[in-house]
N, CA, C and O atoms as a GROMACS GRO file, in nm:
protein
  308
    1MET      N    1 -12.032  -2.378  -6.481
    1MET     CA    2 -12.152  -2.461  -6.488
    1MET      C    3 -12.218  -2.464  -6.352
    1MET      O    4 -12.260  -2.360  -6.300
    2GLY      N    5 -12.226  -2.580  -6.294
    2GLY     CA    6 -12.304  -2.591  -6.173
    2GLY      C    7 -12.219  -2.610  -6.050
    2GLY      O    8 -12.100  -2.640  -6.057
    3GLY      N    9 -12.284  -2.592  -5.937
    3GLY     CA   10 -12.217  -2.615  -5.810
    3GLY      C   11 -12.280  -2.736  -5.744
    3GLY      O   12 -12.320  -2.832  -5.810
    4MET      N   13 -12.288  -2.728  -5.613
    4MET     CA   14 -12.337  -2.842  -5.536
    4MET      C   15 -12.481  -2.824  -5.485
    4MET      O   16 -12.536  -2.915  -5.424
    5VAL      N   17 -12.539  -2.710  -5.509
    5VAL     CA   18 -12.672  -2.681  -5.455
    5VAL      C   19 -12.778  -2.764  -5.526
    5VAL      O   20 -12.783  -2.769  -5.649
    6SER      N   21 -12.862  -2.830  -5.448
    6SER     CA   22 -12.970  -2.913  -5.501
    6SER      C   23 -13.091  -2.828  -5.539
    6SER      O   24 -13.146  -2.755  -5.457
    7LYS      N   25 -13.131  -2.838  -5.665
    7LYS     CA   26 -13.249  -2.764  -5.712
    7LYS      C   27 -13.373  -2.806  -5.632
    7LYS      O   28 -13.456  -2.722  -5.598
    8ALA      N   29 -13.385  -2.934  -5.603
    8ALA     CA   30 -13.501  -2.983  -5.528
    8ALA      C   31 -13.506  -2.921  -5.388
    8ALA      O   32 -13.613  -2.884  -5.341
    9GLU      N   33 -13.390  -2.909  -5.323
    9GLU     CA   34 -13.387  -2.849  -5.189
    9GLU      C   35 -13.422  -2.701  -5.195
    9GLU      O   36 -13.493  -2.651  -5.109
   10VAL      N   37 -13.372  -2.632  -5.297
   10VAL     CA   38 -13.402  -2.489  -5.313
   10VAL      C   39 -13.552  -2.471  -5.338
   10VAL      O   40 -13.615  -2.384  -5.279
   11GLU      N   41 -13.609  -2.553  -5.426
   11GLU     CA   42 -13.752  -2.542  -5.454
   11GLU      C   43 -13.836  -2.568  -5.329
   11GLU      O   44 -13.935  -2.499  -5.306
   12LYS      N   45 -13.795  -2.665  -5.248
   12LYS     CA   46 -13.868  -2.694  -5.124
   12LYS      C   47 -13.860  -2.575  -5.028
   12LYS      O   48 -13.960  -2.537  -4.967
   13ALA      N   49 -13.741  -2.515  -5.014
   13ALA     CA   50 -13.724  -2.400  -4.926
   13ALA      C   51 -13.806  -2.280  -4.976
   13ALA      O   52 -13.864  -2.206  -4.895
   14ILE      N   53 -13.810  -2.260  -5.107
   14ILE     CA   54 -13.890  -2.150  -5.163
   14ILE      C   55 -14.038  -2.173  -5.132
   14ILE      O   56 -14.111  -2.079  -5.101
   15GLU      N   57 -14.083  -2.298  -5.140
   15GLU     CA   58 -14.222  -2.329  -5.107
   15GLU      C   59 -14.252  -2.295  -4.961
   15GLU      O   60 -14.364  -2.255  -4.928
   16GLU      N   61 -14.153  -2.311  -4.875
   16GLU     CA   62 -14.172  -2.282  -4.732
   16GLU      C   63 -14.180  -2.133  -4.705
   16GLU      O   64 -14.250  -2.091  -4.614
   17VAL      N   65 -14.110  -2.052  -4.784
   17VAL     CA   66 -14.108  -1.907  -4.762
   17VAL      C   67 -14.220  -1.836  -4.841
   17VAL      O   68 -14.260  -1.725  -4.806
   18ARG      N   69 -14.268  -1.900  -4.946
   18ARG     CA   70 -14.369  -1.840  -5.034
   18ARG      C   71 -14.494  -1.789  -4.961
   18ARG      O   72 -14.539  -1.679  -4.992
   19PRO      N   73 -14.552  -1.863  -4.865
   19PRO     CA   74 -14.674  -1.813  -4.799
   19PRO      C   75 -14.656  -1.677  -4.731
   19PRO      O   76 -14.751  -1.599  -4.725
   20TYR      N   77 -14.537  -1.649  -4.681
   20TYR     CA   78 -14.512  -1.520  -4.616
   20TYR      C   79 -14.516  -1.407  -4.717
   20TYR      O   80 -14.563  -1.297  -4.687
   21LEU      N   81 -14.466  -1.433  -4.836
   21LEU     CA   82 -14.471  -1.332  -4.942
   21LEU      C   83 -14.614  -1.315  -4.993
   21LEU      O   84 -14.658  -1.204  -5.022
   22GLN      N   85 -14.685  -1.426  -5.004
   22GLN     CA   86 -14.822  -1.420  -5.056
   22GLN      C   87 -14.915  -1.346  -4.962
   22GLN      O   88 -15.015  -1.289  -5.007
   23MET      N   89 -14.885  -1.345  -4.833
   23MET     CA   90 -14.968  -1.270  -4.738
   23MET      C   91 -14.968  -1.122  -4.772
   23MET      O   92 -15.065  -1.051  -4.744
   24ASP      N   93 -14.859  -1.074  -4.832
   24ASP     CA   94 -14.848  -0.933  -4.870
   24ASP      C   95 -14.874  -0.912  -5.019
   24ASP      O   96 -14.846  -0.805  -5.072
   25GLY      N   97 -14.927  -1.014  -5.086
   25GLY     CA   98 -14.962  -1.001  -5.227
   25GLY      C   99 -14.847  -1.026  -5.322
   25GLY      O  100 -14.857  -0.995  -5.441
   26GLY      N  101 -14.739  -1.080  -5.272
   26GLY     CA  102 -14.624  -1.106  -5.358
   26GLY      C  103 -14.601  -1.254  -5.380
   26GLY      O  104 -14.679  -1.338  -5.334
   27ASP      N  105 -14.495  -1.284  -5.450
   27ASP     CA  106 -14.458  -1.424  -5.475
   27ASP      C  107 -14.315  -1.426  -5.527
   27ASP      O  108 -14.257  -1.323  -5.561
   28VAL      N  109 -14.260  -1.546  -5.533
   28VAL     CA  110 -14.123  -1.564  -5.583
   28VAL      C  111 -14.119  -1.695  -5.659
   28VAL      O  112 -14.184  -1.792  -5.622
   29GLU      N  113 -14.041  -1.698  -5.767
   29GLU     CA  114 -14.025  -1.822  -5.842
   29GLU      C  115 -13.877  -1.843  -5.871
   29GLU      O  116 -13.802  -1.748  -5.896
   30LEU      N  117 -13.836  -1.969  -5.867
   30LEU     CA  118 -13.699  -2.006  -5.898
   30LEU      C  119 -13.680  -1.999  -6.048
   30LEU      O  120 -13.758  -2.056  -6.124
   31VAL      N  121 -13.575  -1.929  -6.092
   31VAL     CA  122 -13.543  -1.920  -6.234
   31VAL      C  123 -13.433  -2.020  -6.268
   31VAL      O  124 -13.448  -2.103  -6.358
   32GLU      N  125 -13.321  -2.012  -6.195
   32GLU     CA  126 -13.210  -2.103  -6.218
   32GLU      C  127 -13.111  -2.094  -6.103
   32GLU      O  128 -13.120  -2.005  -6.018
   33ILE      N  129 -13.018  -2.187  -6.101
   33ILE     CA  130 -12.910  -2.186  -6.004
   33ILE      C  131 -12.780  -2.190  -6.084
   33ILE      O  132 -12.757  -2.284  -6.160
   34VAL      N  133 -12.697  -2.088  -6.066
   34VAL     CA  134 -12.571  -2.079  -6.140
   34VAL      C  135 -12.457  -2.063  -6.040
   34VAL      O  136 -12.452  -1.965  -5.966
   35ASP      N  137 -12.366  -2.159  -6.038
   35ASP     CA  138 -12.252  -2.156  -5.947
   35ASP      C  139 -12.294  -2.130  -5.803
   35ASP      O  140 -12.235  -2.047  -5.734
   36ASP      N  141 -12.396  -2.200  -5.759
   36ASP     CA  142 -12.449  -2.193  -5.623
   36ASP      C  143 -12.513  -2.058  -5.588
   36ASP      O  144 -12.536  -2.029  -5.471
   37VAL      N  145 -12.542  -1.977  -5.689
   37VAL     CA  146 -12.618  -1.854  -5.671
   37VAL      C  147 -12.759  -1.880  -5.724
   37VAL      O  148 -12.777  -1.916  -5.840
   38VAL      N  149 -12.857  -1.861  -5.637
   38VAL     CA  150 -12.997  -1.887  -5.672
   38VAL      C  151 -13.054  -1.761  -5.736
   38VAL      O  152 -13.052  -1.653  -5.678
   39LYS      N  153 -13.106  -1.777  -5.858
   39LYS     CA  154 -13.168  -1.666  -5.930
   39LYS      C  155 -13.318  -1.683  -5.922
   39LYS      O  156 -13.372  -1.786  -5.961
   40VAL      N  157 -13.386  -1.580  -5.872
   40VAL     CA  158 -13.531  -1.585  -5.855
   40VAL      C  159 -13.597  -1.467  -5.925
   40VAL      O  160 -13.532  -1.366  -5.954
   41ARG      N  161 -13.724  -1.482  -5.951
   41ARG     CA  162 -13.805  -1.373  -6.006
   41ARG      C  163 -13.909  -1.337  -5.901
   41ARG      O  164 -13.987  -1.422  -5.857
   42LEU      N  165 -13.909  -1.210  -5.861
   42LEU     CA  166 -14.009  -1.161  -5.767
   42LEU      C  167 -14.134  -1.126  -5.846
   42LEU      O  168 -14.125  -1.064  -5.953
   43LYS      N  169 -14.250  -1.164  -5.794
   43LYS     CA  170 -14.375  -1.146  -5.867
   43LYS      C  171 -14.479  -1.077  -5.779
   43LYS      O  172 -14.460  -1.060  -5.659
   44GLY      N  173 -14.588  -1.038  -5.843
   44GLY     CA  174 -14.696  -0.973  -5.770
   44GLY      C  175 -14.650  -0.844  -5.707
   44GLY      O  176 -14.576  -0.767  -5.768
   45ALA      N  177 -14.694  -0.819  -5.584
   45ALA     CA  178 -14.659  -0.696  -5.514
   45ALA      C  179 -14.508  -0.684  -5.495
   45ALA      O  180 -14.454  -0.573  -5.490
   46CYS      N  181 -14.438  -0.796  -5.484
   46CYS     CA  182 -14.292  -0.793  -5.463
   46CYS      C  183 -14.218  -0.734  -5.583
   46CYS      O  184 -14.111  -0.676  -5.567
   47ALA      N  185 -14.276  -0.749  -5.701
   47ALA     CA  186 -14.208  -0.703  -5.823
   47ALA      C  187 -14.188  -0.552  -5.824
   47ALA      O  188 -14.093  -0.503  -5.885
   48HIS      N  189 -14.276  -0.478  -5.759
   48HIS     CA  190 -14.270  -0.332  -5.765
   48HIS      C  191 -14.253  -0.267  -5.628
   48HIS      O  192 -14.259  -0.145  -5.615
   49CYS      N  193 -14.231  -0.348  -5.528
   49CYS     CA  194 -14.219  -0.296  -5.392
   49CYS      C  195 -14.082  -0.235  -5.369
   49CYS      O  196 -13.980  -0.295  -5.404
   50PRO      N  197 -14.076  -0.114  -5.309
   50PRO     CA  198 -13.946  -0.053  -5.281
   50PRO      C  199 -13.864  -0.133  -5.180
   50PRO      O  200 -13.742  -0.116  -5.172
   51MET      N  201 -13.929  -0.217  -5.102
   51MET     CA  202 -13.857  -0.297  -5.002
   51MET      C  203 -13.817  -0.435  -5.057
   51MET      O  204 -13.764  -0.518  -4.983
   52ALA      N  205 -13.841  -0.460  -5.184
   52ALA     CA  206 -13.818  -0.593  -5.242
   52ALA      C  207 -13.674  -0.639  -5.227
   52ALA      O  208 -13.649  -0.754  -5.194
   53GLN      N  209 -13.578  -0.550  -5.251
   53GLN     CA  210 -13.437  -0.590  -5.242
   53GLN      C  211 -13.401  -0.628  -5.098
   53GLN      O  212 -13.327  -0.723  -5.075
   54LEU      N  213 -13.453  -0.553  -5.003
   54LEU     CA  214 -13.430  -0.585  -4.862
   54LEU      C  215 -13.494  -0.719  -4.826
   54LEU      O  216 -13.432  -0.801  -4.758
   55THR      N  217 -13.616  -0.740  -4.871
   55THR     CA  218 -13.684  -0.868  -4.847
   55THR      C  219 -13.605  -0.982  -4.909
   55THR      O  220 -13.588  -1.087  -4.848
   56LEU      N  221 -13.557  -0.960  -5.030
   56LEU     CA  222 -13.480  -1.063  -5.100
   56LEU      C  223 -13.356  -1.101  -5.021
   56LEU      O  224 -13.330  -1.219  -4.999
   57LYS      N  225 -13.280  -1.002  -4.977
   57LYS     CA  226 -13.153  -1.029  -4.910
   57LYS      C  227 -13.172  -1.078  -4.767
   57LYS      O  228 -13.107  -1.175  -4.726
   58THR      N  229 -13.258  -1.014  -4.690
   58THR     CA  230 -13.269  -1.052  -4.550
   58THR      C  231 -13.358  -1.173  -4.529
   58THR      O  232 -13.323  -1.263  -4.452
   59SER      N  233 -13.470  -1.178  -4.596
   59SER     CA  234 -13.565  -1.285  -4.572
   59SER      C  235 -13.538  -1.408  -4.659
   59SER      O  236 -13.512  -1.517  -4.607
   60ILE      N  237 -13.544  -1.390  -4.790
   60ILE     CA  238 -13.532  -1.505  -4.880
   60ILE      C  239 -13.390  -1.560  -4.879
   60ILE      O  240 -13.371  -1.680  -4.859
   61GLU      N  241 -13.291  -1.474  -4.901
   61GLU     CA  242 -13.152  -1.523  -4.903
   61GLU      C  243 -13.112  -1.580  -4.767
   61GLU      O  244 -13.051  -1.687  -4.760
   62GLY      N  245 -13.147  -1.511  -4.661
   62GLY     CA  246 -13.112  -1.560  -4.527
   62GLY      C  247 -13.171  -1.698  -4.501
   62GLY      O  248 -13.104  -1.785  -4.447
   63TYR      N  249 -13.297  -1.716  -4.538
   63TYR     CA  250 -13.364  -1.843  -4.516
   63TYR      C  251 -13.300  -1.953  -4.601
   63TYR      O  252 -13.270  -2.062  -4.551
   64LEU      N  253 -13.281  -1.925  -4.729
   64LEU     CA  254 -13.224  -2.028  -4.817
   64LEU      C  255 -13.082  -2.066  -4.777
   64LEU      O  256 -13.044  -2.183  -4.784
   65ARG      N  257 -13.003  -1.968  -4.734
   65ARG     CA  258 -12.866  -2.000  -4.693
   65ARG      C  259 -12.863  -2.086  -4.568
   65ARG      O  260 -12.775  -2.170  -4.553
   66ARG      N  261 -12.958  -2.065  -4.478
   66ARG     CA  262 -12.966  -2.150  -4.358
   66ARG      C  263 -13.021  -2.288  -4.392
   66ARG      O  264 -12.977  -2.388  -4.335
   67ARG      N  265 -13.114  -2.294  -4.483
   67ARG     CA  266 -13.189  -2.416  -4.513
   67ARG      C  267 -13.119  -2.509  -4.613
   67ARG      O  268 -13.131  -2.631  -4.603
   68VAL      N  269 -13.046  -2.451  -4.710
   68VAL     CA  270 -12.986  -2.529  -4.818
   68VAL      C  271 -12.835  -2.511  -4.818
   68VAL      O  272 -12.785  -2.402  -4.848
   69PRO      N  273 -12.761  -2.616  -4.784
   69PRO     CA  274 -12.615  -2.605  -4.781
   69PRO      C  275 -12.559  -2.567  -4.917
   69PRO      O  276 -12.601  -2.620  -5.020
   70GLY      N  277 -12.465  -2.474  -4.916
   70GLY     CA  278 -12.395  -2.437  -5.038
   70GLY      C  279 -12.447  -2.313  -5.110
   70GLY      O  280 -12.381  -2.262  -5.200
   71VAL      N  281 -12.566  -2.264  -5.071
   71VAL     CA  282 -12.618  -2.143  -5.137
   71VAL      C  283 -12.528  -2.026  -5.100
   71VAL      O  284 -12.509  -1.995  -4.983
   72LYS      N  285 -12.472  -1.962  -5.204
   72LYS     CA  286 -12.383  -1.846  -5.181
   72LYS      C  287 -12.462  -1.717  -5.171
   72LYS      O  288 -12.433  -1.632  -5.088
   73ALA      N  289 -12.563  -1.703  -5.257
   73ALA     CA  290 -12.640  -1.579  -5.261
   73ALA      C  291 -12.771  -1.606  -5.333
   73ALA      O  292 -12.789  -1.709  -5.397
   74VAL      N  293 -12.863  -1.509  -5.321
   74VAL     CA  294 -12.988  -1.511  -5.396
   74VAL      C  295 -12.998  -1.376  -5.467
   74VAL      O  296 -12.981  -1.271  -5.407
   75GLU      N  297 -13.026  -1.383  -5.597
   75GLU     CA  298 -13.037  -1.260  -5.676
   75GLU      C  299 -13.169  -1.259  -5.752
   75GLU      O  300 -13.219  -1.364  -5.794
   76ALA      N  301 -13.225  -1.140  -5.768
   76ALA     CA  302 -13.345  -1.123  -5.849
   76ALA      C  303 -13.305  -1.101  -5.994
   76ALA      O  304 -13.209  -1.029  -6.022
   77VAL      N  305 -13.377  -1.163  -6.084
   77VAL     CA  306 -13.350  -1.144  -6.227
   77VAL      C  307 -13.475  -1.096  -6.298
   77VAL      O  308 -13.473  -1.075  -6.419
   0.00000   0.00000   0.00000
């Protein structure tokens, strides 16, 4: 079921990172949190960008793990 990660905290952190993605024509939305793994959907330019996985892991996951205690990983669905 669930872990300890706060959905509200994750949503706030995603809002903070979203403008950087939107500058390049992309976006990200929270889908769900399962066992402290944040599942997101990459949208816009991010959905088809060859660098999307790198952006997801280094930028989005790195930021969320620093910002929200308990986040284990971020995955695109």
